[in-house]
N, C-alpha and C positions, 0 to 999 in steps of 0.2 A: 820407437813409436808409442804414443800414449794409449793405454788400454781404453777401449770403449766401456762404459758402465751401463749394464742392462738391470733394470728393476723388473722382477716378475712378481705380479700381484696375483695370488690365487687364494682359495678358501683355507686350505690348511696343509700341514707338512705331509700327511698321508697322500693327498691328491697330488702334491707337488712331485713326490717321489714316485709314485705308482704311474702316474700319467704324463709327467713332464720331465722325467729323469734325462731321457735322450736328448731333448732339447737343451737342457741345462748343461749336459756334458759337451754337446756340439758347440755351445757358446764359449765355454771355458777352453775347449780346444782351439777355438779361434781367438784365443788371447783376450776374451772379454772378461770383465770383472762382473760377476752375477750376484745380485742381491735378491733373495726371495723374501717377500713380505706376506705373511700369512698367520693364522692361528696355529699354535704348537700343539700337535697331537702326536701320532705315531710317526716313526721313520725319521725323527729329528737327527739322529746320529748318521743315518744313511745320507741324508741331504748335506750335512756338513762334510761327510767324507768325499763328496763330489768336488769339493773345493770352492764352495759358494759361501756367502754370509746369509744368515737368517735373521730377520727382524720379526718379532712376534707382535700381532695385533689380534684383538678379539673381534670377529666380524659378525658373529651371530648369524650365520648364513641363511638360516630359515626363519629368523625372527622379523618381526614387522615393528618393532619399537623405534619410534622416530628419534628419540633421544640417543639411543645406542647407534643408530645409523648416522646421526650428526657427529657423534664422537668418533666413529670410524672415518668419516670424511676428514675431520680435523687431524686424526692420525695420519692419514695418507698425505694430507698437505704438509705436515711437519716432517715426514719422512723424505718425501720427494723434495722438499726445500733444502733439507740437510744433505741428502746424498747426491743431489745435482746429477741425475742420470742423463745419458745420451738419448735413451729411448726407455719407454715403459711398455712392457707386454702385460695385458690383463686376461684373466680367465675367470670364468663363473660370474654370476649375476652382479653381486655387490661390488666386487673389484672392478667389473666393466663399468658400472654406474658411477659409484663414488670415486674410484680411481680416475676414471676419465674426466669427472667434474674437477678433480684436484689438478690434473694435468692442464686442463683448459685454462683454469684460473691462474696458474703459474707459467703458462705459455710453453709447456713441455710437449715433446712428441711422444705419441703413444699409439698402440696397436691393440684393440680389443678382439678377443676370440669369442664368438657367440657359439657355444657348444650345448645349447638347450636354453629353454626360456623360463621354466619353472611354472608352477600353478598360479602363483600371483600374477604372472604376465599373461598366461594362456586363458585362464577362466574369466569369462565375461563378469562384469560387475564394476562396482565403484573402485575396488582395489586395482582392477586392471587399467582403468582410466589413469590412476595415479602412476602405477608402475611403468606403463608404456610411455608416459611423458618423461618420467625419470630416466628410462632408458635411452629415449631420443636425446635427451640432454647429454647424457653420459657419453654417447658416441659421437656427438655432434662435431667435435674438433679433431677427430682421429685422422692419422695418415692413411691408415688401411683398416677396414674392418674384415675380419676372416669369419666365415660361416662354415659349420661342419655339416649342415644338411640344407636342402633346398626350401623345406617347409619353414625353417626359421628365417631364411632370407626373404621368402615370399610374405611372411608374416610382417616383417619390417617394412616391405615395400607398399603393402596394401594399407597399412596404417600411417604411412608418411613418416616413419621413424628413421629411414635411411639418411645419413648425412649427405649434404649436397656436394661437398668437395673431396670426400674420401674415395679412394679406390676400394672396390669391393671384391673379394676373392672367395670363391667356393671351394673348400678344402675336401678331399676324399675321406674325411674322418681322421681320427687319431691314430688308428692301427694298433697292432699289438706286437711287442718285441718277442719273437719266437725263440731267441736265445734265453730270455729271462722266463718266458712262459712257454715251454716246449709242448708239443702234442704228446700226451701220454697214452699208452695203451689201455684200452678198457678191459678190465678183468671181470668177467660176469661172475655173479654170485647167486645166492637164493633170492635176493631181493632185486627189484628193478628200480633203478633211480633215474629221475628225469631232471634235467637242467633247463630252466627257462631263463632267458636273458631278455629282459623287457623293461620298459618305464611304466 
């Protein structure tokens, strides 16, 4: 049986390994060929050790330079055209938007995962008007759109960004692998330390 090829578009190798490692492992165990497309940061060797291929792109994840964004879009176009994946999974804002646009242009199947909107989308103003339109375009041709919280899903609905034909799925979050990140005992000392987990 011919292997299915899955492209995974994410921001960078650190994100891919720390937050999508289990997904990549599961796809490889199911005899899929996995290609991760992202900026090269930390954890590159760890990603390759999983048995997948990595293609480096510079996505400038927090930048708003339109020339760099057009370059990223054309890179995605070239990679998808060359790799000919059976399906593309996208995570993070720019992969969702520009990866989604590239998939639509090439007629490919893709599934974006909306795991946060970012300030450019959430904060009212002219930039929000542009980014919401781009995001609406990016997810318009998706087979399925995954959301990781109800607030983001509601944001899309209220602003008419939800694709008309795609299935919409609300996930219970990404979760944490407790084998990789076990609970450790707290050893009290002279100082009190606080951990704040927030956006």
